C-alpha positions in Angstrom: 25.8 -12.0 -12.0 26.5 -10.4 -9.1 25.6 -12.2 -5.7 25.0 -9.6 -2.7 23.7 -10.8 1.1 22.0 -8.0 2.9 20.8 -8.9 6.5 18.5 -12.5 5.7 18.0 -10.9 1.8 19.7 -12.8 -1.0 19.7 -10.3 -4.1 21.6 -11.7 -7.2 21.4 -9.4 -10.4 23.5 -9.0 -13.4 26.5 -6.5 -13.3 26.4 -3.2 -13.5 28.8 -0.5 -16.0 28.3 1.9 -12.8 27.7 4.7 -15.7 23.8 4.3 -15.6 22.0 6.3 -12.6 18.8 5.2 -13.5 19.5 1.4 -13.4 21.0 1.9 -10.2 18.0 3.6 -9.2 15.5 1.0 -10.1 18.0 -1.6 -8.4 17.9 0.2 -5.1 14.2 0.6 -5.3 13.4 -2.9 -6.2 15.7 -3.6 -2.7 14.0 -1.7 -0.9 10.7 -2.9 -2.3 11.8 -6.6 -1.0 13.3 -5.3 2.3 10.2 -2.7 2.6 12.1 -0.2 3.7 9.5 2.6 3.3 11.8 5.5 3.6 14.1 4.7 0.7 10.9 4.2 -1.6 9.5 7.5 -0.8 12.1 9.2 -1.5 12.6 8.1 -4.9 8.9 8.9 -5.7 7.0 11.9 -7.2 4.5 13.6 -5.0 1.8 12.1 -7.5 3.0 8.7 -7.9 0.6 6.2 -9.7 1.2 2.7 -8.8 -1.2 0.0 -10.8 -0.4 -3.5 -9.6 -1.9 -4.7 -12.6 -5.4 -6.9 -11.9 -5.4 -6.2 -7.7 -5.1 -2.4 -7.3 -4.7 1.4 -8.1 -2.5 3.5 -6.0 -2.5 7.2 -6.3 -0.4 9.5 -4.2 2.2 9.2 -1.6 0.2 8.4 1.2 -2.0 5.4 -0.2 1.6 4.1 -1.4 2.6 3.7 1.8 -0.4 2.9 3.3 -0.5 -0.2 0.5 3.3 -1.0 1.5 2.5 -1.1 5.1 -0.6 -3.5 4.3 1.9 -6.1 2.7 2.0 -9.4 4.7 5.0 -11.4 3.1 8.5 -11.5 3.6 11.0 -11.5 0.5 14.0 -13.8 1.2 16.0 -13.5 -2.1 15.2 -11.5 -4.9 17.1 -12.7 -8.3 16.8 -9.9 -10.8 17.4 -10.7 -14.6 16.8 -7.1 -16.8 17.0 -3.8 -15.6 16.3 -1.5 -18.8 16.0 2.3 -19.0 15.8 4.8 -21.7 14.8 8.3 -21.6 11.4 8.7 -19.4 11.1 5.0 -19.0 12.3 1.9 -17.4 12.1 -1.8 -16.6 12.7 -4.2 -14.2 12.0 -7.9 -13.9 12.9 -11.0 -12.1 11.5 -13.3 -9.6 11.2 -13.3 -5.5 11.6 -16.1 -3.3 9.1 -16.0 -0.1 9.9 -17.0 3.5 7.2 -19.8 2.7 9.4 -21.0 -0.5 6.6 -19.5 -2.8 8.5 -18.0 -5.9 6.6 -14.7 -7.6 8.0 -13.6 -10.9 7.9 -9.6 -11.0 7.9 -7.1 -14.0 7.9 -3.6 -13.1 7.7 -0.4 -15.3 8.4 2.5 -14.7 8.1 6.4 -15.7 10.2 8.8 -14.3 9.4 12.8 -14.1 12.0 13.6 -16.9 14.8 11.9 -18.5 17.8 13.6 -17.0 20.3 12.2 -14.0 18.6 13.1 -11.1 14.7 11.7 -11.6 11.7 10.8 -9.5 9.4 7.6 -10.4 6.0 9.4 -11.0 4.0 6.0 -12.6 4.8 1.8 -11.9 3.4 -0.8 -13.5 4.0 -4.3 -11.7 2.5 -7.3 -13.2 3.2 -10.3 -10.1 2.6 -13.9 -11.2 2.9 -16.8 -8.6 5.0 -19.5 -10.1 5.7 -23.0 -9.4 9.7 -22.7 -10.4 12.2 -21.1 -12.5 12.2 -21.9 -15.9 15.6 -20.3 -18.0 16.1 -20.8 -21.7 18.9 -23.4 -22.3 21.4 -21.3 -23.0 21.5 -19.4 -19.8 
């Protein structure tokens, strides 16, 4: 596992082989989400982005996406990435966020890219967020 500290954010993630551009993109996007770095986030999105925050909200287009980001009120102190998986036009990332009030939120984001190539934009995100009491791991981890 790789540990990185950026400003007041602690990031723990699996080490990457360095030869997976979409995995790098999803990792950078997750870090940008936790820091609420709107410039970096919107740079990675297609103009017609669709974001489904499951059970909460459906967001259509960059303008509404930015508005949703601006409405968020929580601050993340730690980002624990467990898995980043990509294949073709799709990808997923999951892990845990620790907020300033010590609440823990498990997340899983499923992505669809504009194409299967290296230089892609994100056209769809399905986000699952669940507040949890603690992080439970398999015994063999």
